[in-house]
TIBA-372459 format. One record per residue (C-alpha): x, y negated, z; residue in three letters. Coordinates in Angstrom, 3 decimals. Each point is the difference from the previous one (the first is absolute). Layout:
<pt><px>X</px><py>Y</py><pz>Z</pz><r>ala</r></pt>
...
This chain:
<pt><px>-0.324</px><py>-0.143</py><pz>-0.422</pz><r>met</r></pt>
<pt><px>1.943</px><py>-3.384</py><pz>0.073</pz><r>asn</r></pt>
<pt><px>-1.149</px><py>-3.037</py><pz>1.339</pz><r>ala</r></pt>
<pt><px>-1.244</px><py>-1.162</py><pz>-2.054</pz><r>thr</r></pt>
<pt><px>-2.968</px><py>3.417</py><pz>-0.210</pz><r>asp</r></pt>
<pt><px>-4.124</px><py>-0.509</py><pz>1.104</pz><r>ser</r></pt>
<pt><px>-1.076</px><py>2.560</py><pz>2.726</pz><r>leu</r></pt>
<pt><px>-2.820</px><py>-1.397</py><pz>-1.637</pz><r>leu</r></pt>
<pt><px>-0.790</px><py>-0.699</py><pz>-3.580</pz><r>val</r></pt>
<pt><px>1.624</px><py>2.913</py><pz>-2.630</pz><r>pro</r></pt>
<pt><px>2.754</px><py>-3.237</py><pz>-1.981</pz><r>leu</r></pt>
<pt><px>3.888</px><py>-0.211</py><pz>0.205</pz><r>val</r></pt>
<pt><px>0.966</px><py>-4.485</py><pz>-1.003</pz><r>asp</r></pt>
<pt><px>2.393</px><py>0.997</py><pz>-2.624</pz><r>ala</r></pt>
<pt><px>0.956</px><py>-3.523</py><pz>-0.478</pz><r>gly</r></pt>
<pt><px>-0.070</px><py>-3.856</py><pz>-1.890</pz><r>asn</r></pt>
<pt><px>-0.261</px><py>0.674</py><pz>-4.046</pz><r>leu</r></pt>
<pt><px>3.270</px><py>-0.622</py><pz>-1.672</pz><r>asn</r></pt>
<pt><px>1.002</px><py>-2.504</py><pz>-3.027</pz><r>gly</r></pt>
<pt><px>-3.205</px><py>-2.641</py><pz>-0.136</pz><r>leu</r></pt>
<pt><px>1.220</px><py>-3.685</py><pz>-0.120</pz><r>lys</r></pt>
<pt><px>-0.791</px><py>-2.292</py><pz>1.936</pz><r>his</r></pt>
<pt><px>-0.785</px><py>1.584</py><pz>3.700</pz><r>gly</r></pt>
<pt><px>-3.341</px><py>1.862</py><pz>-1.256</pz><r>leu</r></pt>
<pt><px>1.268</px><py>3.560</py><pz>1.039</pz><r>gly</r></pt>
<pt><px>-0.324</px><py>-0.711</py><pz>3.473</pz><r>ser</r></pt>
<pt><px>-3.898</px><py>-0.487</py><pz>-0.743</pz><r>arg</r></pt>
<pt><px>0.124</px><py>4.017</py><pz>-0.557</pz><r>tyr</r></pt>
<pt><px>0.554</px><py>2.693</py><pz>1.490</pz><r>arg</r></pt>
<pt><px>0.434</px><py>3.942</py><pz>-1.493</pz><r>phe</r></pt>
<pt><px>-1.392</px><py>1.963</py><pz>2.803</pz><r>trp</r></pt>
<pt><px>0.929</px><py>3.980</py><pz>0.174</pz><r>arg</r></pt>
<pt><px>-3.233</px><py>2.506</py><pz>-0.038</pz><r>asp</r></pt>
<pt><px>0.421</px><py>3.049</py><pz>2.275</pz><r>glu</r></pt>
<pt><px>0.556</px><py>1.712</py><pz>-3.300</pz><r>asn</r></pt>
<pt><px>3.148</px><py>-2.438</py><pz>-0.634</pz><r>gly</r></pt>
<pt><px>-1.755</px><py>-1.578</py><pz>-2.608</pz><r>val</r></pt>
<pt><px>0.844</px><py>-4.239</py><pz>-0.073</pz><r>arg</r></pt>
<pt><px>-2.635</px><py>-1.511</py><pz>-0.505</pz><r>his</r></pt>
<pt><px>0.455</px><py>-4.207</py><pz>-0.366</pz><r>val</r></pt>
<pt><px>-2.502</px><py>-2.250</py><pz>2.504</pz><r>phe</r></pt>
<pt><px>-0.602</px><py>-3.346</py><pz>-0.433</pz><r>ser</r></pt>
<pt><px>1.794</px><py>-2.474</py><pz>3.455</pz><r>val</r></pt>
<pt><px>-3.189</px><py>-2.424</py><pz>1.226</pz><r>tyr</r></pt>
<pt><px>0.710</px><py>-2.152</py><pz>3.858</pz><r>pro</r></pt>
<pt><px>-2.767</px><py>2.654</py><pz>2.076</pz><r>ala</r></pt>
<pt><px>-3.022</px><py>-3.138</py><pz>0.182</pz><r>asp</r></pt>
<pt><px>0.859</px><py>-1.172</py><pz>-3.446</pz><r>ala</r></pt>
<pt><px>-0.924</px><py>3.373</py><pz>-1.660</pz><r>ala</r></pt>
<pt><px>-2.452</px><py>0.369</py><pz>-2.680</pz><r>pro</r></pt>
<pt><px>-3.090</px><py>2.699</py><pz>-0.844</pz><r>asp</r></pt>
<pt><px>1.061</px><py>2.505</py><pz>-3.056</pz><r>tyr</r></pt>
<pt><px>-2.822</px><py>1.774</py><pz>-0.310</pz><r>pro</r></pt>
<pt><px>2.117</px><py>3.530</py><pz>-0.878</pz><r>asp</r></pt>
<pt><px>3.041</px><py>-0.446</py><pz>1.643</pz><r>ala</r></pt>
<pt><px>1.590</px><py>2.017</py><pz>3.433</pz><r>leu</r></pt>
<pt><px>1.266</px><py>-3.571</py><pz>2.484</pz><r>ala</r></pt>
<pt><px>2.639</px><py>1.789</py><pz>2.587</pz><r>val</r></pt>
<pt><px>0.362</px><py>-2.765</py><pz>2.610</pz><r>val</r></pt>
<pt><px>3.720</px><py>0.242</py><pz>0.901</pz><r>thr</r></pt>
<pt><px>2.254</px><py>-2.086</py><pz>3.041</pz><r>arg</r></pt>
<pt><px>3.580</px><py>-0.957</py><pz>-1.165</pz><r>arg</r></pt>
<pt><px>2.868</px><py>1.981</py><pz>2.467</pz><r>thr</r></pt>
<pt><px>3.189</px><py>-0.515</py><pz>-0.204</pz><r>pro</r></pt>
<pt><px>0.373</px><py>2.661</py><pz>-2.014</pz><r>ala</r></pt>
<pt><px>-3.069</px><py>-0.399</py><pz>-2.571</pz><r>gly</r></pt>
<pt><px>-3.047</px><py>0.212</py><pz>-0.171</pz><r>ala</r></pt>
<pt><px>-1.962</px><py>2.429</py><pz>2.024</pz><r>ile</r></pt>
<pt><px>-3.162</px><py>0.950</py><pz>-1.441</pz><r>ala</r></pt>
<pt><px>-3.641</px><py>-0.725</py><pz>2.765</pz><r>met</r></pt>
<pt><px>-2.554</px><py>1.046</py><pz>-1.594</pz><r>trp</r></pt>
<pt><px>-1.396</px><py>-0.064</py><pz>-2.905</pz><r>ala</r></pt>
<pt><px>-3.470</px><py>0.232</py><pz>-1.928</pz><r>gly</r></pt>
<pt><px>-2.230</px><py>-1.961</py><pz>-2.838</pz><r>pro</r></pt>
<pt><px>1.498</px><py>-2.773</py><pz>-0.188</pz><r>ala</r></pt>
<pt><px>-2.648</px><py>-4.006</py><pz>1.163</pz><r>gly</r></pt>
<pt><px>-1.668</px><py>-0.925</py><pz>3.119</pz><r>glu</r></pt>
<pt><px>1.609</px><py>4.294</py><pz>1.949</pz><r>ala</r></pt>
<pt><px>3.151</px><py>-1.252</py><pz>-1.086</pz><r>ala</r></pt>
<pt><px>-0.363</px><py>-3.014</py><pz>1.479</pz><r>arg</r></pt>
<pt><px>-1.096</px><py>1.101</py><pz>3.289</pz><r>asn</r></pt>
<pt><px>2.141</px><py>2.815</py><pz>-0.029</pz><r>ala</r></pt>
<pt><px>2.528</px><py>-1.972</py><pz>-0.173</pz><r>ala</r></pt>
<pt><px>-1.322</px><py>-2.058</py><pz>3.070</pz><r>leu</r></pt>
<pt><px>-0.361</px><py>2.748</py><pz>2.294</pz><r>arg</r></pt>
<pt><px>3.963</px><py>2.089</py><pz>-0.687</pz><r>thr</r></pt>
<pt><px>1.380</px><py>-3.887</py><pz>-0.470</pz><r>arg</r></pt>
<pt><px>0.853</px><py>0.697</py><pz>-3.610</pz><r>gly</r></pt>
<pt><px>2.840</px><py>-2.801</py><pz>-1.134</pz><r>asp</r></pt>
<pt><px>-0.937</px><py>0.956</py><pz>-4.251</pz><r>glu</r></pt>
<pt><px>-2.395</px><py>2.051</py><pz>-1.613</pz><r>ile</r></pt>
<pt><px>1.256</px><py>1.886</py><pz>-3.489</pz><r>his</r></pt>
<pt><px>-2.522</px><py>0.720</py><pz>-2.574</pz><r>ile</r></pt>
<pt><px>0.267</px><py>2.054</py><pz>-2.283</pz><r>his</r></pt>
<pt><px>-2.853</px><py>-0.166</py><pz>-2.991</pz><r>val</r></pt>
<pt><px>-1.401</px><py>3.216</py><pz>-1.863</pz><r>phe</r></pt>
<pt><px>0.722</px><py>0.550</py><pz>-3.035</pz><r>gly</r></pt>
<pt><px>-0.924</px><py>3.001</py><pz>-2.383</pz><r>glu</r></pt>
<pt><px>2.700</px><py>1.784</py><pz>1.379</pz><r>glu</r></pt>
<pt><px>-1.994</px><py>0.761</py><pz>2.887</pz><r>gly</r></pt>
<pt><px>2.664</px><py>0.704</py><pz>2.512</pz><r>ala</r></pt>
<pt><px>-2.265</px><py>2.480</py><pz>2.233</pz><r>pro</r></pt>
<pt><px>2.570</px><py>0.134</py><pz>2.663</pz><r>thr</r></pt>
<pt><px>-0.873</px><py>-3.253</py><pz>0.343</pz><r>leu</r></pt>
<pt><px>-3.654</px><py>0.108</py><pz>0.026</pz><r>arg</r></pt>
<pt><px>0.106</px><py>2.416</py><pz>2.724</pz><r>arg</r></pt>
<pt><px>1.004</px><py>-2.626</py><pz>2.312</pz><r>leu</r></pt>
<pt><px>-3.025</px><py>-2.227</py><pz>-1.582</pz><r>met</r></pt>
<pt><px>-2.412</px><py>2.898</py><pz>1.822</pz><r>asp</r></pt>
<pt><px>2.027</px><py>0.110</py><pz>2.989</pz><r>arg</r></pt>
<pt><px>-0.133</px><py>-3.480</py><pz>0.768</pz><r>gly</r></pt>
<pt><px>-2.694</px><py>0.651</py><pz>2.895</pz><r>ala</r></pt>
<pt><px>2.366</px><py>2.407</py><pz>1.236</pz><r>val</r></pt>
<pt><px>3.052</px><py>-2.147</py><pz>0.259</pz><r>leu</r></pt>
<pt><px>-1.415</px><py>-3.112</py><pz>0.693</pz><r>ser</r></pt>
<pt><px>-1.061</px><py>1.814</py><pz>3.390</pz><r>ala</r></pt>
<pt><px>1.755</px><py>-1.630</py><pz>3.492</pz><r>pro</r></pt>
<pt><px>2.454</px><py>1.668</py><pz>0.831</pz><r>arg</r></pt>
<pt><px>-0.407</px><py>1.323</py><pz>4.212</pz><r>ser</r></pt>
<pt><px>3.118</px><py>-2.381</py><pz>2.346</pz><r>thr</r></pt>
<pt><px>-1.345</px><py>2.149</py><pz>2.951</pz><r>gly</r></pt>
<pt><px>0.979</px><py>3.281</py><pz>0.391</pz><r>leu</r></pt>
<pt><px>-1.235</px><py>2.622</py><pz>-1.188</pz><r>pro</r></pt>
<pt><px>-3.648</px><py>1.515</py><pz>1.519</pz><r>arg</r></pt>
<pt><px>-0.770</px><py>3.450</py><pz>1.190</pz><r>cys</r></pt>
<pt><px>-2.320</px><py>2.198</py><pz>-1.920</pz><r>arg</r></pt>
<pt><px>-1.397</px><py>1.581</py><pz>2.779</pz><r>asn</r></pt>
<pt><px>-1.456</px><py>-2.480</py><pz>2.421</pz><r>asp</r></pt>
<pt><px>-2.010</px><py>2.073</py><pz>1.877</pz><r>arg</r></pt>
<pt><px>0.457</px><py>-0.666</py><pz>4.269</pz><r>arg</r></pt>
<pt><px>0.502</px><py>2.683</py><pz>2.047</pz><r>his</r></pt>
<pt><px>-2.390</px><py>0.188</py><pz>3.464</pz><r>ala</r></pt>
<pt><px>2.149</px><py>1.090</py><pz>2.761</pz><r>ala</r></pt>
């Protein structure tokens, strides 16, 4: 596991686009899916991400080692709300084209599961029966 691997979202930061003039490379980022395939995403500030109807949004947190995926799901209001909940810095958006990207589409279906808040307390005991003395 790398420093930028997420425990909840099966994506790995694969870096910026290189070779673009005038600093445009920082507006785009590659992510590798669970099969190792690279997909290009547009990078937006968390509060300014557009609402695309057929797109996967990945809420990220920037670290010195790179971006960490905190949440994945549909673009738009759901992504902006997830960015607030997870204290995300950016929203990376992949607009689906003809290639389909089935592994990324599966993340859209898992969005509701991935957005569930994580417990910060101790695990609950499943057997909560009380015994009389």
